N, C-alpha and C positions, 0 to 999 in steps of 0.2 A: 309844463308843457306847452308848448307852442303852437295853439289852435290857428290855422290859414286864418280863418273865418274871424277871429277874436282880432289879428291883427289886421283885417281887412275895416273892419269901423275906425281903426287908429289914424288910418288914413285920408288925408281931407282932400277932394275932389278939386276943391276950388284952389288947389296948390298947383293944380297945372293948367288954370284955366286964366288968361291975361288978352282980357278984353273978347276981339272974338278969335282969337288964339288957343291954342288947346297945346302943349307943349307935353311932348311923348319922347321920356327918356330912351337910351338907347338900348336899354337890357329889357324893356316893355318892346318896343318897335321887334327885338330881336324874336318876342315868343311872338308876336301878331304875326311877323313873316312864317316865325315855324309851323304855326296852328290855322291860319287862317287861308291859306293856297294865294298868297300876294302876290304872287310872279302870274300866276292867271287870270287874276284881277288886273294885275298891270298891261300884259297881252290886250286884253278888251276892251279896257279903256284907251287903250292909245290911240290919238286922234280925236277924239271926243270931246274930251274938256283937259283942255292943258294942264289947268292950275292940279285938276284929279292926278293925273298924269306925277305930276312933278311932287306934290306928296306922295303919293306911291314910292316914286323912284329915292327922295329923300328918308324914306324907313326904311328901304332896303340898305342904303347907305350907313345910315346909322345900327339897324343891325350887323350889319358886315364888319362896322368897326368895333360893336361889344364884342361880337362873336369872336374875333380875333384878338382883344384885348384878356378875354375871360379862357379859349380854350388854344391857344397858341394860332389860330387860323380862322381865316374867313367862311370858308368851308367846313366842314367833317374832312378829312383827309382821307383817301382810301387805304384800305390795309396795306400794310408793307413793313418787312419785317424789320427794319431801321427807323421806322415810325411810331412816335408811340398809337395805341391803340384807341380810337375813340371810346372804347368802352373799358369799365373798371370793377371789381368786385367790391364787396363790401367794406373789407377791410383798408384797402385804398380808399376807395368812397371816405370814408371813416377819419383815415389822414387828412384828407384835404381839407373835409369840414372841421375840422377838428373837435369830433365826437368819437365817441363808441362805436363799434361795429353795430353792436345790440341797438343805440341809438338811430342807426342807418334804419336796419332792419324793422324798427319801429315808424319812422316814417314812411317808410316805404308799405310797410301795413294797414299805417290810415292813409294811406293816399296824398300822403304830403311830398312824397320824391317815387318820381316815376321810374321804375325798371322792371326790366325782363326775365323772369326766369327760364333758365337754359340749363338741361339735366340737373334740378334741383338746387343750380345755383344762382343769385341774385347778377345780374350784371347791369350795370349804370351807366348813362352816356356821360362826359365829362360836361357837356351843354348843359345837362339837367342838373348837375352838381353845380354849375357855375350859377345856376338859376337858384337855385335853392339858396345854396350861401347867399347870392346878395339880397334876395328878399328874406332872411331873417336876419341880417344886417340892417337892412332900409328901415 
């Protein structure tokens, strides 16, 4: 079983440190942008510290680049009949991840894969699936 806490111990933080510079992979930038409200921080920092603002913009660009490569678009598209949905069920998530539907449900139950239960069925975002897949191969 893949325990995310066990995986954290194998990743060496100094791998991302280069002197006084920290390298942030685009996938991690995407997680930071998504979960930390970086847009609001960027707005508040505008004009205060140019270097800080530039780094926040760079994080946003890296996140958009990764999101575009992982999901096919820089931002989650508005639902339209001809576009593929932002959300998938467990069977489609299993196909994307190369695991069984039971494995997807187990990952959801263990909190390793975010999902929403709607009318008794799990729905997963394509972006969360892409993050999960990338984290499993990292």
